[in-house]
C-alpha positions in Angstrom: 36.7 21.5 -0.7 33.9 24.1 -0.5 32.9 23.7 -4.1 29.9 21.4 -3.9 27.7 20.0 -1.1 25.0 17.3 -1.6 21.9 17.2 0.6 19.0 14.8 0.9 15.7 16.6 0.5 13.1 14.0 1.4 10.5 13.5 -1.3 12.3 16.0 -3.4 15.3 13.8 -3.8 18.9 15.0 -3.8 20.0 18.7 -4.1 23.3 20.1 -5.1 24.6 23.2 -3.5 27.6 25.2 -4.8 29.7 27.7 -2.8 29.3 31.2 -4.1 32.2 33.4 -3.1 30.4 36.6 -3.8 27.6 35.7 -1.4 29.9 33.8 1.0 27.3 31.1 1.1 26.1 27.9 -0.6 23.4 28.3 -3.2 21.2 25.5 -4.6 22.2 24.8 -8.2 20.2 21.6 -8.8 17.1 20.1 -7.3 14.9 17.0 -7.6 17.7 14.6 -8.4 16.1 11.2 -8.0 18.3 8.2 -8.9 16.4 5.1 -10.0 15.2 3.3 -6.9 12.1 2.4 -4.9 10.0 5.3 -3.6 10.0 4.0 -0.1 12.6 3.2 2.5 10.5 0.4 3.9 9.7 -3.0 2.3 7.2 -5.2 4.1 6.4 -8.0 1.6 7.8 -9.0 -1.7 7.0 -11.5 -4.4 7.9 -12.3 -8.0 5.2 -12.7 -10.7 5.9 -13.0 -14.5 9.5 -11.9 -14.0 8.7 -8.7 -12.1 9.5 -8.1 -8.4 6.7 -6.5 -6.5 6.9 -5.0 -3.0 4.8 -3.1 -0.5 6.2 -0.3 1.6 4.5 -0.2 5.0 4.2 -2.4 8.0 2.4 -3.2 11.2 2.6 -5.0 14.6 -0.3 -5.5 16.9 -1.4 -2.0 15.9 -0.6 0.1 12.9 2.7 1.8 12.4 1.3 4.8 10.4 4.1 4.4 7.9 3.8 6.0 4.5 2.3 3.5 2.1 4.0 2.5 -1.2 3.4 -0.1 -3.9 6.3 -0.6 -6.3 7.9 -3.0 -8.7 11.3 -3.8 -10.2 11.9 -5.1 -13.7 14.7 -4.8 -16.3 16.8 -2.6 -14.0 14.1 -0.1 -13.3 12.0 0.7 -10.2 8.5 2.0 -10.6 5.7 3.1 -8.4 2.5 1.2 -9.3 0.0 3.6 -7.7 -0.7 7.4 -7.8 1.2 9.6 -5.5 0.3 9.9 -1.8 -1.0 13.5 -2.1 -3.5 12.4 -4.8 -4.5 9.4 -2.7 -5.0 11.6 0.4 -7.2 13.9 -1.6 -9.4 11.0 -2.7 -9.5 9.1 0.6 -9.5 11.9 3.1 -6.6 10.3 5.0 -3.0 9.3 4.4 -2.2 6.2 2.5 -0.4 4.2 5.2 0.6 0.8 6.5 0.5 -1.2 3.2 1.1 -4.8 4.3 0.4 -7.0 1.2 -0.8 -6.8 -2.4 -1.8 -9.1 -5.2 -1.6 -8.6 -9.0 -4.5 -10.0 -11.0 -3.1 -12.8 -13.2 -5.6 -11.8 -15.9 -4.6 -8.1 -15.9 -1.3 -6.9 -14.4 -2.7 -3.4 -14.2 -5.4 -4.5 -11.7 -4.0 -4.6 -8.1 -5.5 -5.2 -4.7 -3.6 -3.6 -1.9 -4.2 -4.5 1.8 -3.7 -2.0 4.6 -3.5 -2.5 8.3 -6.3 -0.2 9.2 -7.8 1.4 6.1 -9.2 -1.6 4.4 -8.6 -2.9 0.9 -7.6 -0.6 -1.9 -8.3 -1.6 -5.5 -6.3 0.0 -8.3 -6.5 -0.1 -12.1 -3.7 1.4 -14.1 -2.3 3.0 -11.0 -5.5 4.8 -10.2 -7.5 4.1 -7.1 -10.9 2.6 -8.1 -12.4 1.6 -4.7 -11.5 1.6 -1.0 -13.3 -1.5 0.2 -14.0 -1.0 3.9 -16.5 -1.6 6.8 -19.4 0.4 5.2 -19.3 -0.8 1.6 -18.2 -4.4 1.8 -18.3 -7.5 4.1 -15.1 -6.3 5.8 -15.3 -5.6 9.5 -13.8 -3.0 11.7 -12.3 -3.8 15.1 -13.9 -0.8 16.8 -17.3 0.0 15.3 -18.1 2.6 17.9 -14.9 4.6 17.7 -13.2 5.5 14.4 -14.4 2.4 12.6 -12.9 3.6 9.3 -9.4 3.5 10.8 -9.4 -0.1 12.1 -10.3 -2.2 9.1 -7.3 -4.5 9.1 -6.7 -6.7 6.1 -3.7 -8.8 4.9 -2.8 -12.0 3.1 -3.6 -10.9 -0.4 -3.6 -13.7 -2.9 -5.2 -14.8 -6.2 -6.0 -18.5 -6.8 -5.8 -20.4 -10.1 -9.5 -19.6 -10.9 -8.9 -15.8 -10.6 -10.6 -15.4 -7.2 -9.0 -12.9 -4.8 -8.6 -14.0 -1.2 -7.8 -11.9 1.9 -7.9 -12.0 5.7 -9.7 -9.6 7.9 -8.5 -9.3 11.4 -10.9 -8.7 14.3 -9.5 -10.2 17.5 -11.6 -7.8 19.7 -15.1 -8.8 18.5 -14.3 -12.2 17.0 -15.9 -11.3 13.6 -12.7 -11.5 11.6 -12.9 -13.7 8.5 -11.6 -14.9 5.2 -13.1 -13.1 2.3 -13.1 -13.8 -1.4 -13.8 -11.5 -4.3 -14.8 -13.4 -7.4 -13.7 -12.4 -10.9 -17.1 -10.7 -11.5 -16.5 -8.5 -8.4 -19.0 -10.2 -6.1 -17.9 -11.1 -2.5 -18.1 -14.4 -0.7 -17.2 -14.9 3.0 -16.9 -18.7 3.7 -17.9 -20.1 7.1 -15.6 -22.8 8.6 -17.3 -24.6 11.4 -14.0 -25.4 13.2 -12.9 -21.8 13.3 -14.6 -19.6 15.9 -15.5 -16.0 15.1 -15.7 -16.4 11.3 -18.2 -14.3 9.5 -21.2 -16.2 8.2 -21.4 -16.9 4.5 
């Protein structure tokens, strides 16, 4: 049957093409068909909070994968993206939103998110809009390679809120031994605890 042909169009969703006998060719009759679903084909970490499934689209190994980043949720049969689109984020950040490895939802405000990336630091969002990119030059976070592209090697993971509303994360730096546990208090201040039995932890 030469009547209809369906084609995947990447970020533009599904297209429908219909055979036109006069042109002896298929012509696009419908574009941007996007069935309800997550906006990423990768899922790295997932968790449930207050009846909503949250997931990050990204990944890593020893180094970054440079996979397109995504932060999404599923509730009541609907998938939704929780952050602004990648083109908007790239315009703000100056680089692609990539390698999202974990996230945490503020228990006091579900519209306040911390998103960990494996290379570009910690992204803070409110109502889906990027507020701050916490990185090597504006926070206690360290970069693995301070002398060569320091902004691309701020590796953070392990996003978690505790019962008191403090946000915890891990900052990897196996090269220089300065990686650490960091905490952001509810008032926005940072604290980097020192554990005497762990070598290479940042001082408090």
